[in-house]
C-alpha positions in Angstrom: 106.4 74.0 134.8 103.6 74.2 132.2 101.9 71.5 131.7 100.0 72.1 128.8 100.9 70.5 125.3 99.8 72.2 122.1 98.9 70.2 118.3 98.7 66.3 120.7 102.8 66.0 121.8 103.0 64.6 124.7 106.1 65.2 127.2 107.4 61.6 127.9 109.0 58.7 126.9 106.8 55.7 126.6 107.5 51.9 126.5 106.8 48.1 127.5 108.4 46.0 128.0 107.9 43.9 126.1 108.1 46.3 123.4 110.9 47.3 124.5 112.7 43.9 124.6 111.6 43.1 121.2 112.4 46.0 120.1 115.8 44.3 121.3 115.5 41.1 119.3 115.3 42.6 115.8 117.4 45.5 116.4 120.5 42.6 117.1 118.9 40.6 114.4 118.8 43.5 111.8 123.1 44.1 113.1 123.9 39.7 112.8 121.8 38.7 109.2 122.5 38.9 105.5 120.9 41.8 103.8 118.4 40.0 101.9 116.7 39.5 104.9 116.6 42.2 106.7 113.8 43.1 105.5 111.1 40.4 108.3 112.7 41.3 112.3 112.3 44.3 110.6 108.8 44.3 109.3 107.7 41.8 112.3 108.9 43.9 115.2 107.1 47.4 113.1 104.1 45.2 112.8 103.8 44.0 116.6 105.3 47.1 118.5 102.4 49.4 119.0 102.4 53.2 117.3 102.5 54.8 121.3 105.4 53.6 121.8 108.1 56.2 122.0 111.0 57.8 123.1 111.0 61.7 123.5 114.7 62.5 122.7 115.5 66.7 123.0 112.1 67.0 122.9 111.9 64.8 119.0 109.5 62.3 119.3 111.0 58.8 117.8 108.2 55.8 117.6 111.0 52.5 118.2 109.6 52.3 113.9 111.5 55.2 113.8 114.6 54.0 115.7 114.2 50.4 113.9 114.0 51.7 111.0 117.5 54.1 111.3 119.1 51.1 112.2 118.5 49.3 109.5 119.1 52.6 107.1 122.5 52.4 108.7 124.0 49.8 108.7 122.7 49.5 104.7 124.9 52.8 104.4 128.1 51.0 107.2 127.9 47.9 104.3 131.1 48.0 102.3 131.0 49.8 99.5 134.2 48.7 97.7 132.1 45.2 96.3 131.3 45.6 92.2 127.6 46.5 91.6 125.7 43.5 90.7 124.0 45.0 87.9 120.8 43.5 84.9 124.3 42.3 82.7 
């Protein structure tokens, strides 16, 4: 097995238990809170979780912050678009 890594890429997932718990709580809050309050758990979790915490899936390094942002974008795209848009009128 080749243990040589180029461009600083490590080979595995590194997670701490407290980071996982914080991200799970933030993910649940992102899913349950009203849209105007989603930013609060997203901001708190991305601020408190170290950037070195990452999940490697099929060779793609995803930090926990990126996973939370992806979850918020999925929630945003799942919003019912049948509501009329509120304009500045």
